[in-house]
MARKE-432707 format. One record per residue (C-alpha): residue in three letters; y negated, z negated, x negated. Coordinates in steps of 0.001 Angstrom, whole numbers, padded with zeros to 6 digits, always signed. Example, Ala and Ser with C-alpha at 12.3 -4.5 7.8 and 13.67 -1.06 7.14 Angstrom:
! residues 2
Ala+004500-007800-012300Ser+001060-007140-013670
This chain:
! residues 528
Met-002120-118554-037962Thr-004002-118194-041262Arg-002671-115435-043482Arg-001777-116724-046930Arg-002961-115082-050114Thr-000638-112869-052130Arg+001181-114813-054811Leu+000935-113614-058394Ser+004718-113647-058760Glu+004865-111142-055867Val+002635-108743-057780Leu+004200-109303-061208Ser+007825-110274-060777Pro+009261-111842-063987Arg+012626-110289-063157Gly+011269-106910-064162Phe+010316-107956-067721Ser+012391-107788-070878Asp+012583-110816-073171Ala+009709-109416-075212Gly+007793-108840-071983Leu+008311-112440-070882Val+007064-113666-074257Gly+004037-111428-073875Glu+003339-112880-070431Leu+003498-116428-071799Ala+000999-115463-074508Ala-001291-113903-071883Leu-001081-117062-069789Ala-002060-119146-072832Asp-005078-116874-073356Val-006110-117206-069725Arg-005723-120998-069819Ala-008057-121157-072804Gln-010624-118919-071124Leu-010439-120917-067896Ala-010884-124183-069805Ala-014001-122786-071488Tyr-015334-121532-068153Glu-014635-124898-066530Ala-016667-126544-069274Val-019762-124413-068597Val-019411-124924-064824Val-019235-128705-065222Ala-022100-128641-067729Glu-024259-126727-065249Leu-023453-129245-062501Ala-024400-132012-064945Arg-027713-130270-065653Arg-028438-130368-061918Arg-027623-134107-061776Pro-030177-135455-064277Val-030561-139085-065247Glu-033841-139069-063304Trp-031696-139308-060155Asp-030702-142836-061181Leu-032708-146016-060808Ser-034698-147157-063809Glu-034025-150497-065471Glu-037092-151932-063742Gln-035711-151177-060255Pro-033327-153528-058421Gly-029796-152144-058162His-029771-150170-061414Gly-026571-149941-063461Val-025853-152607-066071Glu-023305-152892-068873Asp-022745-156643-068689Trp-019456-156320-066812Ala-017971-153088-068173Pro-019211-150415-070593Val-020689-147426-068796Arg-019486-144037-070076Val-022324-141726-069118Pro-023309-138648-071173Val-026897-138629-072395Gly-029357-137334-069815Val-026852-137198-066927Ser-026711-139236-063704Glu-024189-142070-063790Phe-022694-140799-060515Leu-021792-137316-061763Ala-018202-138452-062363Asp-017908-139731-058780Glu-018943-136339-057422Leu-016584-134504-059765Ala-013726-136778-058701Leu-014220-135960-055017Val-014726-132246-055584Ala-011697-131825-057868Gly-009440-134376-056148Ile-008927-136420-059324Ser-009568-140015-060334Arg-013002-141098-061546Thr-011529-141799-064990Ala-010186-138242-065218Ala-013518-136904-063951Thr-015372-138915-066605Val-013150-137436-069318Leu-013700-133933-067905Ala-017484-134375-067877Glu-017566-135794-071409Arg-015334-133042-072795Ser-017283-130277-071076Leu-020667-131524-072255Val-019455-132045-075828Leu-018100-128493-075962Val-021196-126874-074468Arg-023925-129023-076013Glu-022547-130386-079293Leu-019746-128080-080454Pro-020727-124529-079449Ala-018504-122955-082112Thr-015467-124761-080719Trp-016388-123667-077193Ala-016713-120041-078378Ala-013300-120175-080079Leu-011794-121524-076871Ala-013523-118906-074712Asp-012226-116156-077036Ser-008677-117634-076897Leu-008660-118240-080650Ile-007604-121835-080030Asp-005919-123521-077066Pro-007304-126391-074936Ala-005165-128996-076738Arg-006702-128177-080135Ala-010191-127908-078678Asn-009732-131383-077157Ala-008585-132731-080527Ile-011827-131567-082155Val-013835-132990-079222Arg-012201-136399-079610Ala-012936-136473-083332Leu-016547-135228-083238Gly-017818-135868-079711Gly-020849-138157-079476Gln-021360-138311-083260Ser-024411-136061-083427Val-027904-137540-083267Asp-028627-135127-080418Ala-025854-136799-078394Gly-026922-140365-079128Gly-024886-140767-082344Arg-026050-141282-085913Val-024724-138194-087713Glu-027042-135322-088508Pro-026181-132181-086481Gly-025758-130171-089687Ile-022981-132499-090899Val-021208-132265-087547Ala-021422-128459-087682Glu-019987-128436-091209Val-016989-130555-090176Glu-016549-128471-087018Ala-016249-125300-089098Gln-013528-126924-091226Ala-011678-128119-088133Leu-011740-124682-086533Gly-010160-123207-089639Trp-007303-125703-089402Ala-006956-125128-085643Val-006764-121328-085957Ala-004181-121755-088720Gly-001949-123617-086265Glu-002385-127289-087192Thr-000862-129565-084527Pro-003371-131222-082165Arg-002579-134782-083336Arg-002835-133893-087026Leu-005942-131785-086342Gln-007716-134777-084812Glu-006775-137000-087741Arg-007905-134448-090365Thr-011191-133804-088528Ala-011961-137517-088274Ala-011140-137946-091972Ala-013429-135041-092887Leu-016289-136667-090981Ile-015691-140009-092710Ala-015762-138249-096095Leu-019309-137097-095332Asp-020399-140208-093396Glu-018534-143374-094348Ala-020031-145411-091498Ala-018665-143048-088843Ala-015250-144733-088681Asp-016757-148189-088188Arg-019031-146941-085416Arg-016138-145279-083615Arg-014012-148420-083916Lys-016741-150642-082455Gln-017321-148186-079635Ala-013593-148123-078836Glu-013369-151927-078889Arg-016027-152117-076176Cys-013704-150105-073943Ala-010761-152507-074412Asp-009218-153497-071085Val-006044-154510-069263Thr-004838-152361-066375Thr-001757-151990-064200Arg+000052-148841-063173Ala+002713-148522-060483Thr+005984-146853-061427Ala+009157-146214-059439Asp+011540-148610-057666Gly+009091-151465-057261Met+008266-151629-060975Gly+004913-151400-062717Glu+003313-151230-066149Leu+000834-153693-067634Val-001284-151685-070076Ala-003490-153458-072627Ala-005917-151388-074707Met-006871-153457-077767Pro-007338-153154-081539Met-004134-151905-083135Pro-003543-154955-085370Val-003764-157237-082341Ala-001442-154970-080350Val+001151-154983-083150Ala+000966-158774-083470Cys+001467-159211-079704Arg+004453-156857-079685Glu+006074-158562-082667Thr+005610-162012-081119Val+007141-160928-077813Asp+010033-159263-079617Ala+010714-162342-081770Tyr+010928-164675-078763Ala+013126-162186-076889Arg+015533-161967-079841Met+015680-165768-080004Ala+016719-165855-076331Lys+019319-163164-077014Ala+020716-165137-079941Glu+021027-168203-077697Gly+023320-166260-075369Asp+021030-164651-072755Gly+022985-161617-071565Arg+020077-159588-070233Pro+018989-156375-072014Ile+016490-156912-074831Gly+013810-154896-073022Gln+014073-157086-069927Leu+013833-160177-072110Arg+010686-158855-073786Ala+009082-158275-070380Gln+010032-161787-069223Val+008739-163385-072427Met+005392-161591-072106Ala+005055-162657-068453Asp+005855-166281-069363Leu+003360-166324-072233Ile+000613-165055-069936Leu+001436-166996-066745Arg+002629-170182-068552Pro+004633-171603-065611Trp+005272-174825-067552Asp+001563-175594-068027Thr+000508-178059-065304Ser-002918-178693-066840Arg-004342-175448-065504Glu-005545-174627-062024Pro-002516-173699-059878Val-002247-170137-058635Thr-001346-169590-054995Ala-001096-166682-052594His-003255-165518-049701Leu-000856-163628-047459His-001693-160978-044874Val+001056-160110-042393Gln+000589-156739-040678Ala+002079-157267-037212Pro+002266-154444-034629Leu+001705-156090-031282Pro+004651-155943-028872Ala+004155-153783-025788Leu+005642-156183-023249His+007831-154672-020530Thr+006450-156782-017675Arg+004676-155985-014462Pro+001075-156779-013598Thr+000360-159087-010708Asp+000118-156307-008152Gly+003760-155357-008777Arg+003117-151931-010297Ala+004577-151066-013692Ala+001924-150457-016321Pro+002047-147138-018168Gly+004036-147308-021378Gly+005440-150724-020523Ala+002202-152502-021494Leu+000197-154786-019258Ser-002520-152934-017402Ala-006074-154161-017627Pro-007631-155733-014537Ser-011279-155069-013880Gly-014234-157234-012929Gly-015809-160433-014614Arg-016360-160784-018367Ser-014610-162648-021146Ala-016790-164559-023567Pro-016360-163340-027164Gly-016554-166013-029812Asp-016302-165122-033499Gly-013314-162880-032982Leu-011517-164957-030317Ser-012259-164793-026614Ala-010915-166331-023434Pro-012605-167072-020130Gly-013444-170762-019954Asp-015660-171313-016952Gly-012761-172315-014690Arg-013468-169661-012062Ser-010535-167617-010821Ala-012126-164265-011455Pro-010686-161146-013070Cys-011823-160380-016611Asp-013622-157318-017930Asp-011664-155681-020740Arg-014248-153083-021664Asp-015128-154880-024923Ala-011641-156184-025611Ala-009254-154961-028268Thr-006435-153090-026565Val-002805-152261-027221Ala-001433-149109-025590Gly-004464-149188-023294Ala-004270-152887-022359Pro-005982-156037-023722Ile-004186-158448-026066Thr-002654-161055-023765Ala-001178-164519-024115Gly+002279-163119-023360Gln+002054-160719-026264Leu+000931-163505-028585Arg+003884-165695-027542Glu+006319-162848-028173Leu+004686-162162-031544Leu+005149-165812-032531Glu+008848-165597-031690Gln+009215-162469-033805Leu+007395-164006-036777Asp+009464-167185-036668Ala+012638-165123-036558Ile+011708-163691-039967Cys+011696-166988-041871Pro+013823-170118-041270Gly+011517-172842-040018Gly+008831-170340-039116Leu+006440-168203-041132Gln+003836-170515-042663Ala+001053-170313-045264Pro+002107-171016-048878Thr+001065-174322-050427Gly-002624-174175-051240Gly-002868-170666-049828Thr-003585-168984-046530Leu-001713-166885-044003Ala-003552-164294-041942Ile-001841-162288-039232Asp-003373-158872-038661Leu-002546-157531-035205Thr-002259-153747-035041Asp-001831-151271-032220Pro+001787-150023-032185Val+000670-146555-031040Thr-002323-145791-033290Gly-001767-148337-036061Ala-005415-149424-035744Leu-006279-153049-036473Arg-007234-154860-033277Ala-007659-158476-034337Thr-007044-160964-037133Val-005850-164496-036531Thr-004527-167455-038513Arg-001207-169099-037697Pro-002840-172187-036073Glu-005145-169960-034000Leu-002196-167853-032872Glu-000205-170947-031829Arg-003196-172412-029987Leu-003917-169231-028046Ala-000273-168656-027178Arg+000122-172261-025999Arg-003157-172520-024108Gly-003058-169168-022359Cys-005801-167969-020058His-008049-170712-018663Thr-008833-168680-015588His-005211-167900-014672Pro-003089-170637-016307Asp-000163-170131-013914Arg+000654-166520-014837Asp+000401-163767-017422Cys-002742-162245-015994Gly-003506-159580-018567Cys-006823-161167-019546Ala-008030-160583-023097Met-007208-163491-025408Leu-008105-161965-028739Asp-010635-159415-029889Arg-012356-157961-032887Pro-015404-160002-033919Pro-018517-159206-031874Ala-021671-157661-033312Val-024415-160014-034468Asp-028167-159549-034527Arg-028668-160192-038244Tyr-028060-158541-041628Thr-025313-160797-043047Pro-021860-160342-041457Thr-020093-163367-040005Pro-017012-164877-041709Ala-014883-163399-038914Gln-016316-159925-039607Phe-015556-160345-043303Arg-011927-161211-042455Phe-011514-158371-039979Val-013046-155586-042092Arg-011253-156642-045264Ala-007958-156806-043365Arg-008614-153321-041925Asp-009722-151650-045170Arg-007653-153575-047788Thr-009437-151727-050635Cys-012754-150091-051388Arg-012970-147233-048892His-014645-144699-051184Pro-012149-141833-051618Gly-009914-142463-054605Cys-011030-146058-055255Arg-008377-148772-055030Arg-010332-151928-055862Pro-008932-154737-053667Ala-011051-155659-050657Ala-011422-159236-051909Arg-013563-157861-054770Thr-015773-155599-052672Asp-018981-155849-050649Leu-019232-155386-046898Asp-021689-152542-046482His-023463-151172-043402Val-022410-147504-043147Cys-025584-146775-041213Ala-028103-148884-043141His-029339-152021-041393Arg-032931-151083-042196Asp-032350-147812-040317Gly-031085-149573-037204Gly-027417-149872-038178Ala-025642-152696-036353Thr-023895-155589-038062Asp-020681-154723-036277Cys-017146-154018-037473Thr-017533-150411-036329Asn-020434-150030-038797Leu-019105-152114-041700Cys-016739-151047-044474Cys-015568-152338-047840Leu-017197-150751-050878Cys-016886-151923-054469Arg-020187-152671-056165Arg-020322-149269-057892His-019742-147266-054727His-022028-149607-052769Arg-024750-148718-055267Leu-023846-145020-055027Lys-024165-145016-051245Thr-027425-146969-051298His-029260-145400-054228Ala-027712-142029-055202Pro-029648-139105-053665Arg-028060-136726-051127Trp-024785-138612-050586Arg-023862-139123-046919Phe-021450-141656-045354Thr-020315-141675-041703Met-017601-143673-039938Thr-015828-143673-036565Asp-015282-146807-034479Asp-011734-147214-035846Gly-012891-147046-039460Val-012271-143390-040406Leu-014809-142913-043217Ser-016192-139527-044295Val-018101-139154-047553Thr-020133-136021-048316Thr-021255-135244-051874Pro-024631-133744-052837Ser-022800-130432-053283Gly-021646-130527-049643Val-017949-131400-050095Thr-016630-133903-047527Arg-013614-136153-048040Thr-012203-138437-045357Thr-010277-141682-045786Arg-008648-143728-043079Pro-007778-147443-042970Pro-004243-148034-044265Gly-001824-148023-041355Leu-003950-145882-039049His-001688-143035-037976Thr-002664-139505-038971Ser-002504-138297-035369Ala-005042-140956-034441Val-007332-139762-037231Arg-007151-136170-035993His-007999-137327-032472Leu-010951-139416-033668Val-012379-136699-035893Gly-011690-133983-033353Ser-013448-135874-030579Gly-016823-136295-032167Gly-016095-138077-035440Pro-017376-136877-038799Pro-016151-133505-040083Ser-013586-133287-042854Asp-012877-130444-045280Asp-009460-131930-045999Glu-007938-135139-044716Asp-006992-137415-047595Pro-006546-134809-050368Pro-004671-135930-053493Pro-004966-138544-054867Phe-006618-140044-051803
């Protein structure tokens, strides 16, 4: 058992301090926080120096970054993938890592006096950040349009206010105003830069609720809020008994979704049902009970895979080879299991579980023991397989494989069945910390196709376009994956993070990694 480190509270117990002593400790902690923040800035700045922009592709090379879709926040002279490495190393989101890199580089490169005041504990991190937000990126040396001497003059004023105890919010406002007084165009440049970063995002909260966050120019935001509030108050005046906040939320949703507007393209759903396969308590044909209550796998002959579905069809009464078949508790997916699954699905919804109008319904069959995805099937395919059964042994539940993961193909482009299977398995971009839905990702060969990597589900994973580009073009990054989709990503600095497909049980991940899979410094560290 690993011996833990001594805790600071065990060395310095607060119970032994007087009130004045406790206040002194809080002041010492504030000093240390400031010094650590300054040290963090120089550490991040040094890492940035070792990740120069020369690591990235030039604009003449295919695959380079573009700003057509979203503005790229990359400090001058630094690789665009620095934030991705920081995110994995620190266990934070890429957005937080981008903010950390920008703040650190501004302090070290553009505002050395502010960094020195922070390192000497003359100001705290909150006030240092306020000055960074007001002056960062304004200097010509950092890609802005303000002469460095003007920035230094405003910085000196801001430090005087900060040391005097001005609040962080007011400090930022006064610093920005001081810059505008010396450079009237600064405010307009900052506004245009901020408008380019406007966006709409969602954030999950508690109890099934979420937040829709819209970053936009303040006048537009105020007008939207006032409009929503006016309509909500009208509904309240007409007798709607719901709270005014709930009415505002409903009004905003109606104005965006416009359920009354039939002139627009209808919106439908594409449903994925995660269905653990039943382990049927039946006996194989030789009369022996299969371990764990599941059907045991006969040996001999081969089943013919076909785009994810397989069943013997040559009419010969020969046993089937299950070596390539998807298994459940050690046995292949059988017709009996599919029939039982259909009964369970139809018990959920009156009239049977069906696809929504204009949409699709995919049933993802998972192993009840490991949670690993074993096959994907549509409702009609499931009904057809359950009804038809095994062609070789139509008179009994033989244990032959009826369903399988899509087979490998000898080409670069994955088959439609492979797209369905891998997206159902991964659900999102598999890069640690990324949550872009699988429908908006690429299917990427973990071991590159040009290096002999197979176009097979065991070598394919979902990566958003950014992380696809990172894996393909960023130097010294390494990606490896086990057959069940446990992906390990190693940064240029040697830190490895591992992500598993949603639903794959942790014990299964430990077994896969422990039996020859890629190494992991820490399985799924926060926020992964």
